[in-house]
N, C-alpha and C positions, 0 to 999 in steps of 0.2 A: 665158165659162164662168161659171155660177152655182154658188156654194158654199153648201151647206146648213150649218146649225149642226153637224150630225154630221160632215160632211166636213172642216170647219175643225179640229175637235178631233182627228179621225182623222189629219189631216195632221201635226199637232203630234207625234203618237206615232210617225209613220213617218219624218219628216225630221229631220235633225240640228238641234240648237238653233242652231248657227252659221249655218245657211242661212236661218233665219227671223228670228232676233233679231240683226240685223246692223248695221253702220255703213258710211258711205260709204268707198270705197277709191280708191286712185290711179287716175286715168283717168275717174272718174265725173263726170257733168254733172248738176246738180240745182238745185232752189230749195227753200228752207225757209220754210214759212208758219207763223207762230206765233200762239199765243193764250195770254195769261197775265194775272195780276193782281198787285197790289202785294205780296200775301202768299199768298193762298190762292184757288185757282180753284174747286174743287168738293170737297165732303165726300160721299163715296160710301158708302152703307150698305145692309146687308141689311134686310129688313122684320122688325125684331126689337122685342120689347117693351122691351128695355133702351134702345134708341135713342129710342123714342117717349117713354119716361119721363124721360130725362136731357137730351135735346136738342130739346125741343119747338120752340124758336125758331130752330133752325139747319136750314133747309130748303135743300138744294142745288138749283141750277138743273137742270132736266131735260136740257138740252142746250146746247151752245155752237155758234157759227157761225164758221167760218174763211172769210174773204171772198177773192173774186177769184183763185181757183186757176186757173192756166194749165195746161191739159192738152195743148196743141199739141205734138206730137212726144213725148209722154210714153210711157215704156216700163215704169215700175214706180213703186209708191207704198209708203212706209212711214209709220207713225205712231209717234212717240215721246211717251210721257206721262211727264213728270217727276213722280215720285210717292213718297210715303212709304207703305210697305206696310201700315201701319195696325196694328190689333190682331192679335196672334199667332193663327194659325189661320184667318184670313180667306181664303177660297178663291175661285177663279175670277174674279180681277180681270180685267175685259175691257173692250174698246172696241167701239163700234158706229158705223159711218159711214153717214149717210143712211138710217137705219132698215133697213139690211141686217143680216146675221147677226152675232152677237157673235163677236169674235176675242180670244182670251186674250192678255193682256199678258205680257211676258217674266217668267220666273221666275229667281231667283238660281241661280248655277251653282257647280260644283265642291264640292258637298256630299259628305259621307261616304256610304258605301254604306247604303242604307235610310233616309237622312235625309229628312225632310219639309220641303220648301222653305217652305211656308206657316207653319211653326212657328218660323221665325227672323225677327227684325226686319230690315228693309231699307229703304234709300233709293236709288232708281234714277234717275240723272240723265242717261242717254244712250241706253240700249238701246231699239231700235226693233223693231216687229213688222211683217211684210209684210202688206199689205192688197191684195186683188184690185183691179186697176185699174178694173174696171167698177163698183166700189162708189162711185167718185167721179164728179162731173160738173163741167163747165166752170163757173166762177163760184163761188157761195157753196155751202159744204158744212157740214152739221151733224154733230156728234159727241156721243156720250153714253157714259157709263161705268156699269159695274155690278160688284157683288161679291156673293158668296154667304155662307152661314153659316160659323161657325168649326168647324173639325174637331179642333182641339187647344186646350187651355187655354180651354175654352169658357165664356163668360159671356153668351152670347146677344147678341153685338154684332159681327157682321161689318162691317168698316169700313176704308176707306183714304182718303187725301187726294191730290188731283191739284193740283200747283202750276202747271204749264204744259204746253202741248202743241205739238209740231212735226209738221206734215204735210210730209213730204219727197217731192217729186216728181222722179223721175229722167227725163232726156231722152236721145234718141239724139244722135249726134254731128253731126247736121244743125242742131241748135239753135245759134243764135249764142252763142258762149262764148269765154272768154279762153284764151290759150295761154301757158304759162309752165313754168319748171323751177327746181329748186334749182341755183344758179349757182356756188357757191364750195366745195362739198363734193362729192367724187366717190365713187361706190361703191367698196367695198374699200379704204377709208381709215380713219384713226383721228382722234378728236377729243379735246381736252383738257378742263380744268376749266370754262372759260368760252368756248366756241367761238362765233364769229359764224356765223349761218346766214342766207343771203341767197337771194332769189328774182329771177330775171330774167323779165320779162313782155314779150311781143311789143309793140313800140312803138305799134302802132295802138290798143291797149287801155289804155294806162297811165292816161289821163285818165278812164277809165270805172271804174277800180278803187276800191272803197270801202275795202277792207283786205285784208291778207294774214295769214292765221293759220297759223303754223308748227306742225306736229304730228309726233309721233314714235311709232314702234312699238318698245316696249321693256318690260322688266319693272320695275314700280314698285308702290307701293300702289294699291289698287283704288279710284281716285277716282270711278269711274263707278257703283259700288255693285252690280255684277253678279256679283262673285265671281271675276273674271278679273284676273290680275296682269300678264300679257303681252298687250297690245293697243295700238291707236292711242289714246293717252291724251289725253283732254280732257273737259271737263264744261261743260254749258250753264248750269245754275243760273239758270233763267229768272226766278226771283223777284228777282234783282238788276237786271233790265232794266226800263226805263221807256219805254214807247212806246204808240202807239195800237193797240188790238186789231186783229189781222188784218194787221199790217205785217210785213215781214221783220225778222230780228234786226238790231238797230242797235248792239249792243255786242259785245264779243269773247267768246271762250271763256275758261274758267279751266282751270288745271292743264295747259295745253299748253306747248309750247316758248316761245312768245311771239307777239306780234301787232304789226304795224306798219301805221299808217294812211297813211303818206306815202312816195313814192318817194325814193330807191332803197329798196326794201323789204328790211329785214334786222333781226335781233334778236341779242342776246347771250344765249345759253342758259346759265343757272345750273344746272350739274349737281352741285352740292355735296351735295345730299340724295338724289341718285340712287344706288340700290344698284349694286354691281358686277353686270355682266351675264353670264348663262350662255350667251346666244346673241347674235349680232350684231344691231345695231339698224337701223331704217329711218327716214328723214326725208322728209317731203313738206310741201307747202303747200296750204292751202285759199285760193284766190283768189276773192274775193267782189266781183262787180261791183255798181255802184250800183243796178241793177235787180234785184238779188238772185240772179241766176244765178251759180252757184258751180262751180268746177272744182278738182279735186284733181290736182296735178301728178304726173308720174311720180315714184316714190320712188327715192332713192338708197339702196342697200342694202349689207349687210355692213359696217356702220359699227361700229368698235370703240372703246370708251371706254378712253383711255390717260391715267392720272393717277398722282400720287405717293401717293395715299391709298387706303385700302381701306374700303369701306362694305358691310356685310353685312346682309341682310334675313332676319328670323326670324319665322315665322308660328306661330299656335296650331293644334294639331290636335284640341283638345277644346272648341271654342266651344260653350257650351250653347244649347239651344233657349230661347226666352223669356228672353233675357239682359237682365234688367231688375230693378231694386231700388227699394224705397221703404219707409218706416216701419221702420227698423232692420234691414233685410235686407242680406245680403252674398252675392254670387255671384262665381265665379271661373272662369278658364281658365288654361292653362299654356303657357309658351313654353320650349322646350328650347334652351339655348345650348351648342352642342357645341364651341365654341372657347375657348381660353385667353384670359382677359380682362386679362392683365397689360399688354398693349400697347393696351388700349382707351382712347381719348381722349375720346369723347363718345358719348351715346346719346339716342335719343328714341323715343317711341311715337306712332304715327299711328293714329287711330281715327275711324270714322264713327259719329255718335251722333244720338239724337233726344231732345230735352228734357233735355240734360245741364247744365241750370242750373235754379234755382228762382226763384220770384218773391217769396220772403220771406226769403232769405238762409240757409235751412236747408242742412245739410251734404249734399252731392251729389258724392261724390269717387271718384277712381280711385287705386289703390295698386299698388306693385310690391314683392312680398315683405313686405307689411305696412306699407310706408312710403308715406305720401300723396305723390303727385306733382302733384295738381291737385284743386281744389274748385270747383264751379260753372264748369266749363271750356267749356261749349257755349252753346246758346241755349235759352231756355225755350219749350216747345211748338213747336219748330222743329228742322229738321236742322242739323247742322254737321259739318265735317271738321276735326279737331283734331290738331296736331303738338305733343306735350307732351315737354319735356326730361326726361330721367331721369338723375340722378346715377349715374355708373358704380359707385360704392361700394354702391349698392342692388342691383346685379346679382350673380349668381354663375354659375359654370360649372355646367351641368346644368339642372335644372328650376327655372323661375322662375314664381311665381304672380302673375297679373294679376287684381286683384279690384276690384269696384265696391261702394260702400256708400252708403246714403242714410238720412237722418232725415226727409225731406220727406213730408208727408201728402198732397200733391197728386200730379201725374203722375210716374210712375217714370222713373228714368234708364235709357235703353235704349241698348244697344250693337248697332249694325247689323252684319250679315254683310258682310265675312268676319271680324269680330272685330278685336282689337288686333294691330298689326304692329310689331315692334321692329326698329329700325335701330341698328347699332353701328359707329362709325368707329374704325378701328385705325391 
C-alpha cells in the first residue's frame, strides 16, 4: 500500500497517538539499527533568512544511511529520532525514508485543552513513529529530516536538532529469537525498597545473550520527554554511545530498572526515588542477543510497591509556553502541595532542560519560592535531566512558585515539557 503525504497526515488525525507513537511491548521480537554521532547528528532548519544569516558555516547533511537492515520475516517498522524540539513554534518536524513521503515525528502529549505542542520546549529520547513497511528495503536505507516555519514566538528560524536515530524492525515469531521470563517475581505480588529482579533464559540461548535490560511500567518522572508519566520507563540517550555507524546498540538503556551483562541475569532495583503508585506496576526484560535480535519477555503484572516510606509526586498545571529566560528575565510556574508538610523528610525537583548552564559562569538558576536551589545545573547547549534537592523549609502547603532566572547574554535556559516535577518524602 502506498501512502501519500496527504494520507499520512490524515492518518495522524484519525488514529490515536498511542497507536502510532509507540514503544516495544512484551512479546515483541525486533532489532534496533542505530545511527548517531559523538554529540550532534543533524541540524534541521527551515529555509529562513535568520538561519542563512547566523549559521552560514553549519550545513547539515542532506541524509544519513543506516546499513544492513534485515527485513526477512519483518512485519512492522518504527523510526525513533532522539531530538531536541528546537526553537519554539517550529512545526512539522518530520522524517523521510528512502525518498518516500514525509512522516511527522511524535509530538508531546498531555497538554492542556487548546495548547499548542510546538510552542513548548521538548527533548524526546524514546518515542517512535510507525513507518510503512514498504518504505524500507533490504540492506542500506537512507533517512532525511525536515521542519517548517515557526507558528508562535516567530523570529523566522524554524529549527531542531537530531542526536541519534533508531530504525526498529519487528519480526514474526518464526524469526530465531530468545525465550525468557522474569523468574523471581510473580504477578499479583509486592516488592520492597531494593528488590532483586531476575530473568531466566532458555539454556540453549544463554551463550548468545549480549545483555538483559530490565524495564518497568509505572508512574514516574517523564524521562522519555513525551509528556507521559505512566509508561514503560527507559531512555536511549544515544549521544552517550560510542560505536561504528550502522551497528546495533552496544551499551545499555538509562533510567530503566537495571541491566546485567552476565548470567545469571539479575539486578537490584533502587526504588528509593520512585513515587507511590496509584496503579499496580508491571516488570519485563529486554533480552538482547549478540546479533541484535531482541525479545521482551512476558510481563509480570499487578506488582505493588510495599515500603515504610511515602514519596509523593506533584506536577505543575501552569507550565508556560516558551519556558526560557536570558538577560535578566524571570519566568515561573506553580506546584500545589495539598499535603501537610510537618512530616516531610526530604524533597527534590526533577526537570528536563536544554542549555541549563552557561559557558562564562553567568547566573543561570532555578528557584523555589524565591530561594535559589541550583545555578548552572545542566549542560551548555545540550539537553540534561536534573534531579535537584530542595530544602523542605523552602516549601509550603498550598501554592509553590518554581521560577528560573538568567543573566546570560547567550543561549537561554530552557525548561522542557512537562516542566518541573516535585517529589516529597514523608
